[in-house]
Every structure is written in C-alpha cells, then in structure tokens.
C-alpha positions as CSV (number, residue, x, y, z in Angstrom):
1,M,72.2,140.5,153.5
2,K,74.7,137.6,153.7
3,F,75.0,134.8,151.2
4,T,76.4,131.5,152.4
5,G,77.3,128.1,150.9
6,P,76.8,126.9,147.3
7,I,74.1,128.5,145.3
8,P,72.9,126.8,142.1
9,P,72.3,128.9,138.9
10,M,69.3,126.7,138.5
11,V,68.9,124.8,135.3
12,T,65.6,125.6,133.4
13,P,63.8,122.4,132.4
14,F,62.2,122.5,129.0
15,D,59.6,119.9,128.0
16,E,59.4,118.0,124.7
17,K,57.6,121.0,123.1
18,G,60.3,123.4,124.2
19,N,58.2,125.1,126.9
20,V,59.4,125.8,130.4
21,D,58.4,122.9,132.7
22,I,57.3,124.6,135.9
23,D,56.4,121.4,137.6
24,A,59.9,120.0,137.0
25,H,61.4,123.3,138.2
26,L,59.5,123.2,141.4
27,H,60.6,119.5,141.9
28,N,64.2,120.6,141.6
29,V,63.8,123.5,144.0
30,Q,62.4,121.1,146.6
31,Q,65.3,118.6,146.0
32,W,67.9,121.4,146.4
33,S,66.1,122.7,149.5
34,D,66.1,119.2,151.0
35,A,69.8,119.0,150.4
36,G,70.3,122.1,152.5
37,L,71.0,124.9,150.1
38,Q,70.4,128.4,151.4
39,G,70.3,130.3,148.2
40,F,69.0,130.0,144.6
41,L,69.7,131.9,141.4
42,V,67.0,132.2,138.9
43,M,68.1,133.1,135.3
44,G,71.8,132.5,135.5
45,S,74.0,131.5,132.6
46,N,73.4,127.8,133.2
47,S,69.7,128.6,133.3
48,E,69.8,129.4,129.6
49,A,68.6,132.9,130.6
50,A,69.7,134.3,127.3
51,Y,67.0,132.2,125.6
52,L,64.1,133.0,128.0
53,E,61.2,135.3,127.1
54,T,60.3,138.0,129.6
55,D,57.0,136.2,130.7
56,E,59.0,133.0,131.3
57,K,61.5,134.8,133.4
58,L,58.7,136.4,135.5
59,D,56.9,133.1,135.9
60,L,60.1,131.3,137.1
61,I,60.8,134.1,139.6
62,R,57.2,134.0,140.9
63,H,57.1,130.2,141.3
64,T,60.6,130.1,142.9
65,V,59.8,132.7,145.5
66,T,56.6,131.0,146.4
67,Q,58.3,127.6,146.7
68,V,61.2,128.9,148.7
69,G,59.3,131.2,151.0
70,K,61.6,132.6,153.7
71,S,63.8,129.4,154.0
72,A,66.4,130.7,151.6
73,K,67.5,133.7,149.5
74,V,66.4,134.1,145.9
75,L,68.7,135.9,143.6
76,V,67.6,136.8,140.0
77,G,69.8,137.4,137.0
78,T,68.3,140.6,135.6
79,G,71.2,142.1,133.7
80,M,70.2,143.3,130.3
81,E,72.1,145.3,127.7
82,S,70.6,148.6,128.5
83,T,70.5,150.4,131.8
84,R,66.8,151.2,131.4
85,S,65.7,147.6,130.7
86,T,67.9,146.3,133.5
87,I,66.1,148.6,136.0
88,A,62.7,147.5,134.7
89,L,63.4,143.8,135.0
90,T,65.1,144.2,138.3
91,N,62.2,146.0,139.9
92,A,59.7,143.5,138.3
93,A,61.7,140.8,140.1
94,A,61.7,142.8,143.3
95,A,57.9,143.1,143.1
96,L,57.7,139.3,142.9
97,G,59.7,138.9,146.1
98,A,63.3,138.4,144.9
99,D,65.9,139.2,147.5
100,A,68.6,140.5,145.2
101,A,69.6,140.9,141.6
102,L,72.7,139.6,139.8
103,L,73.7,141.9,136.9
104,L,75.8,140.8,134.0
105,T,78.1,143.4,132.5
106,P,76.7,144.7,129.3
107,F,78.9,143.5,126.4
108,Y,77.3,143.9,123.0
109,Y,79.0,147.2,122.4
110,R,82.1,145.9,124.1
111,E,84.5,148.5,122.9
112,A,82.3,151.3,124.4
113,M,82.1,149.6,127.8
114,S,84.9,151.6,129.5
115,E,85.3,151.4,133.2
116,Q,83.5,154.7,133.7
117,A,80.6,153.5,131.4
118,L,80.2,150.4,133.5
119,I,80.4,152.3,136.8
120,R,77.7,154.7,135.6
121,H,75.6,151.7,134.5
122,F,75.7,150.0,137.9
123,F,75.3,153.2,139.9
124,E,72.3,154.2,137.9
125,I,70.7,150.8,138.5
126,A,71.6,150.7,142.1
127,N,70.1,154.1,142.6
128,H,66.8,153.0,141.2
129,S,66.6,149.3,142.2
130,D,64.1,148.2,144.9
131,I,66.5,145.4,145.9
132,P,70.2,145.1,146.4
133,I,72.3,144.3,143.4
134,L,75.5,142.3,142.7
135,L,77.8,142.5,139.8
136,Y,78.3,139.4,137.6
137,N,81.8,139.2,136.1
138,V,82.0,136.4,133.5
139,P,84.7,137.1,130.9
140,K,84.0,133.7,129.2
141,Y,80.7,135.0,127.8
142,T,81.1,138.7,127.8
143,G,84.7,139.3,126.8
144,I,84.8,141.8,129.6
145,N,86.9,141.3,132.8
146,V,86.3,144.0,135.3
147,S,89.2,145.6,137.2
148,S,89.9,145.7,140.9
149,A,89.6,149.5,140.6
150,L,86.0,149.2,139.3
151,V,85.2,146.8,142.2
152,R,86.7,149.3,144.7
153,E,84.5,152.1,143.4
154,I,81.2,150.2,143.1
155,S,81.7,148.5,146.4
156,E,81.2,151.8,148.2
157,H,77.6,152.1,146.9
158,P,75.2,151.1,149.7
159,N,72.9,149.2,147.3
160,I,75.7,147.2,145.6
161,I,76.4,144.5,148.0
162,G,78.6,142.1,146.2
163,M,79.7,140.4,143.0
164,K,80.0,137.0,141.4
165,D,83.4,136.4,139.8
166,S,83.3,133.6,137.3
167,S,86.8,134.1,136.0
168,G,88.2,131.2,138.0
169,N,91.3,133.2,138.6
170,I,92.4,132.9,142.3
171,G,94.9,135.8,142.0
172,Q,92.2,138.1,140.7
173,L,89.8,136.9,143.5
174,V,92.3,138.0,146.0
175,Q,92.7,141.4,144.3
176,F,88.9,141.9,144.3
177,Q,88.7,141.0,148.0
178,Q,91.5,143.4,148.8
179,A,89.9,146.2,146.8
180,A,86.4,145.9,148.0
181,A,84.8,147.7,150.9
182,P,84.6,145.6,154.1
183,D,80.9,144.5,153.8
184,F,81.1,143.8,150.0
185,Q,80.8,140.1,149.3
186,V,82.9,138.5,146.6
187,L,81.2,135.2,145.6
188,V,83.0,132.7,143.4
189,G,81.3,131.7,140.2
190,T,82.7,128.2,139.7
191,A,83.2,125.1,141.7
192,A,86.7,124.8,140.2
193,V,87.9,127.2,142.9
194,W,85.5,126.3,145.7
195,Y,88.1,124.9,148.1
196,P,90.8,127.5,147.7
197,A,88.1,130.2,147.8
198,L,86.9,128.9,151.2
199,D,90.5,129.0,152.4
200,L,90.6,132.7,151.3
201,G,87.5,133.5,153.4
202,T,84.8,133.3,150.7
203,T,81.4,132.5,152.2
204,A,79.4,131.6,149.1
205,G,79.6,130.5,145.5
206,I,77.2,130.5,142.7
207,M,78.2,127.4,140.8
208,A,76.8,125.1,138.1
209,L,78.0,122.0,140.0
210,A,75.5,122.8,142.8
211,N,72.7,121.8,140.4
212,C,73.8,118.2,140.2
213,A,75.9,117.8,143.3
214,P,74.4,120.1,145.9
215,A,75.1,117.8,148.9
216,E,78.7,117.3,147.9
217,C,79.4,121.0,147.4
218,L,77.9,121.6,150.8
219,E,80.0,118.8,152.3
220,V,83.2,120.4,151.0
221,E,82.2,123.5,152.9
222,R,81.2,121.6,156.1
223,L,84.4,119.6,156.2
224,F,86.5,122.7,155.7
225,H,84.8,124.6,158.5
226,A,85.0,121.5,160.7
227,G,88.8,121.6,160.4
228,E,88.9,118.5,158.3
229,R,90.9,120.2,155.6
230,D,92.4,117.0,154.0
231,A,88.9,115.4,153.6
232,A,87.5,118.7,152.2
233,R,90.3,119.0,149.7
234,A,90.0,115.3,148.6
235,L,86.3,115.7,148.0
236,Y,86.8,118.9,146.1
237,Q,89.5,117.3,143.9
238,T,87.1,114.4,143.2
239,L,84.4,116.9,142.0
240,V,86.7,119.1,139.8
241,P,86.5,116.8,136.7
242,V,82.7,116.7,136.9
243,N,82.7,120.5,137.1
244,A,85.0,120.8,134.1
245,L,82.7,118.5,132.1
246,V,79.4,120.3,132.9
247,T,80.7,123.9,132.7
248,G,83.4,123.9,130.0
249,N,83.8,120.7,128.0
250,M,80.1,119.9,127.2
251,G,78.2,122.8,128.8
252,V,74.5,123.1,129.7
253,A,73.4,119.9,127.9
254,A,75.9,117.9,130.0
255,L,74.9,119.7,133.2
256,K,71.2,118.8,132.5
257,Y,72.0,115.2,131.8
258,A,74.1,115.0,135.0
259,C,71.1,116.4,136.9
260,E,68.9,113.7,135.4
261,L,71.3,111.0,136.5
262,R,71.0,112.4,140.0
263,G,67.3,112.8,140.4
264,I,67.1,116.5,139.3
265,R,64.9,117.1,136.3
266,G,67.1,118.8,133.7
267,G,64.8,118.5,130.8
268,K,65.7,119.5,127.2
269,V,68.0,122.3,126.2
270,R,66.6,125.2,124.1
271,A,67.7,125.6,120.5
272,P,70.1,126.5,119.2
273,L,71.8,124.5,121.9
274,S,72.1,120.8,121.0
275,E,71.3,117.7,123.0
276,L,74.1,115.3,123.9
277,S,74.9,112.4,121.6
278,D,74.8,108.9,123.0
279,A,78.6,108.9,123.0
280,Q,78.6,112.1,125.0
281,K,76.1,110.7,127.5
282,K,78.4,107.8,128.2
283,I,81.2,110.3,129.0
284,V,79.0,112.1,131.4
285,E,78.0,108.8,133.0
286,K,81.6,107.6,133.4
287,T,82.7,111.0,134.8
288,L,80.0,110.9,137.5
289,S,80.7,107.3,138.2
290,D,84.4,108.0,138.7
291,A,83.4,110.7,141.2
292,N,81.1,108.3,143.0
293,L,78.1,110.4,142.1
294,I,76.2,107.5,140.5
C-alpha cells in the first residue's frame, strides 16, 4: 500500500446543536476528491477526534468509505490509550472498509511509555489488526517523541507499513528515513515541511492545510516533480504563513473558518474549544488574502 500526495486530516463539521453534520462532511469529501486528493484521514488531530464519541467515529468512517469507494485510500485514526481498545477500534474500522489505521502514541501515563513499552504496544496491535497500521508521532500533543531506534524496530514488522511524523523537524525526518526498512513509508505531518520533504523523497503528507488548500498543496507536489523547483518553492513559501495560522497560532477554529472561506464546510468546533472572535476572523481573512487563497 503506497500513499501519495497531500492527505487531509479531515475537519469534522458540527452543526449549531453540536452534532456531527454528515451532509457537510460528505460535501467536503466530494470537494477534496474533485481537487484530486488520493487519500483521506478520518479522526485525525484536526478532526477533533479526541472529542468524538465511538458511534460518531464509526459513522464518519462508514460514510467516508462509502463516499470515496475505490477512488482513494481511507486512513482512520484509531489510537487509544490502551492496547486492547486500540485493537477493537482498529478492527471495527477495518470491518467498515478502512484501508489502514493511524495510531497515536499512548501518552496519559507518559513516564511509563518507555521505548520497549511502545514497541510492545504497536507489535501487539499489528499482530491482531485486520488492516495495516502506521505510527503517529506528534510530540506537540503527546509529549512523546519517538526515537529512530524505535522506528528501526517497528519498521521490520510486516503489518506496520509507515508513520506520520508531525514534529516538523527535518533533521529527525532524515533520521527516520535512514533508520526505517526500505518499504516503510515516512509521511510528514505538517505542510510546514512539505517542499523540503519532497526534496528528501517523501511521497505523501497528512497535513491540516490540505483541508482548506488541497489544490495548492497538490500543485506544490506537481511543480516539484515537473522539475519546476523555483515555482514549487515559491508556492510553498506563500502557503507557510497560512499553515502556521491554522495549525499553531489559532488552531482548529481557524482551520475551520479558513475552510468556510474556501467552500469547505468547517462548521462549529466542539467545546471546550472556542469559536474565533471577529478580530481573529479578520486575521484569517487577511492571511488567506495575502496568500491569494481568497
């Protein structure tokens, strides 16, 4: 299984009553498909997955798989705190047609998550998962940054096919690439490093920016592979401030508003996240305008 191009950790639209808006979600999937995306992630960090109930998660998987069909790959974020619950959710996603699972490193008992504990966790899941799995390294949220030694060991397992590295550290990305088995895919987890990652041979990235700028993320890749490096780099540099705004400075609420400005139905955020103020909305509008996105 090979992942290519930008993959959005799809925003989850909530309606005025705080419920998942499936119609809006399916509208978004169609918009992203029309833009040419070849992969989708249900229940990523930018999907507010931590706030979703189990029945909502399964409903989103079911509808996404049905909508996408065989035209693209559907990944699902099924990482839970316990090994047992992760296996259960992963196989429930598999039964609904998901192609692969993305597993967050457990972090609640952070001090107990030694390298060997994490390896046991991922091996146990891989041994009992009905679909291939990928490791999700996101120190920003978990406080855990996996080592290249861990990547070297888990990459040898036949059912662990890759990882998403959201550290944004190019030097670490290279270390992961060098440590991993030949067929193990190291996907970047932020558009902040999309261009340099392409130059390092990365084939795919799971990035928040692909929600609101899917065609532009694809164009960076197209220009790069067409040999138009200067144009690819210039477009990438134009997008970096937008990415910084919707991933770091203002987060999910800003990402959802940026989506709304571009025809993607972001909907409301789920409490305890807060909606943007009018002043914050103006900052989002200006940032997108400066990047020629609106």
